[in-house]
N, C-alpha and C positions, 0 to 999 in steps of 0.2 A: 663533717656531711661517709659518713660509711660506706666500705665497697657496695654495700648491698644495695644501699638506694640510691648510689651513681650510678646501678645494672640499671636497675628496675627503669630509673628515667629515662637511661638508655634505645629499651624498647618499648614504653611512648611517644620519643620519642617518633623513633621508626613507623609504628604500630600506626600511626596520629599522619608521617604521611604516605603511610604504604596505603592507604585506606580513603585520606583524596586522591589516588594519585589513581584508582581504583574507581569512585566514583567520577573521575569526569573521563576515566576509557570509557568504564559504562553510561554514559551518559553519551557519551561521544555513537560509538558500535549501538545504540537505538536509530540516534538518529538517523544516523547512515542507512537504515535495518529501512526505517518511515516513509522514511526517501525514493528505497528501490523499492515498497512496497510500493508508492504511489507510481509511480513506471511503467513496474507491473500490469497494475490495474490504468492508463490512461492505456499500453499496452494491446493492453487485455481489449474498448474497446473500440483500438483502431482495428485490428484483425475486425472484431464482430461486425464493428464496418464497411469493412475487403468483404469483405465474407456475405454480406445482405448482398450490399451492391453490384457486387459483380453476382448475383444467385438475378439479382432487377435484366443488369443483360445478355442472361444466359436466356430467361426467358418470353425475351424479342420477342416477337418471328421472324426478326430479320435475322438470330444466332441460335434461335433453338432446331437443338441435337446437335449443333456442334464436339467434334472429338474433343476438342484443345480446349473447352469454358466448357468443358463439361468435367472435363480429368484436372484444366483450373480452379472450381469451386468443388472440388473432388477434397482439394488439397487445400485447401483456403479451411473448412468446416473442419476437414482432421487437427489443419493445424488451430484450427478453433479451441475445441477438445480438445488440445495438449493441451493450450497452456488457457484451459480452468483446472488439472492439476495440481497449479499455484493456486488459488480463489483463493489456499492458506493466511499465504503473504501478500495476498494484496487489501484480504475485507480486515485488516489491520485497519490501512487509513481509511478504507470508505466506509465504515463505523462508528471514526469517529468521523467523519460527512456529516453523516446520519445523526449525530446527534446533533450536534451544534445546528446542521436545519432546521432540524423539531424547532428547538429553540428560539430561534426567531421566527420561525414559522410564527409559534403562538406568541408571540407579541407583535407582528405583524396584525396578525388576522383581529385581534384584539384589545385593541390600547385601551378602550380602554380600562380593563382588566386594569390591566398594572398601574392605571394609573391613581387608583379608586383605594 
């Protein structure tokens, strides 16, 4: 083998190893991103549920007009609006879940169509 062939073989080997390493790293990063996205979506739902529950309690005759609850409700609504700024992150997994649910819904609603 000539010197050029050895150098080209070494470069090819290095390139293949580097590409495999990059694929493994990118896959792991995407998995972590999707996990964070799902967790942010869950957090958004919990904050929204808390704000709705707090509003319901505040509107009860017993607590209506309570300044502390009004302030807490205002804070919860403000926090909920702030969480919506991360919608582009947690919508990644919501879109995937909607597509999956739509596919399952068609099969479950019309099982005869899938058997034809």
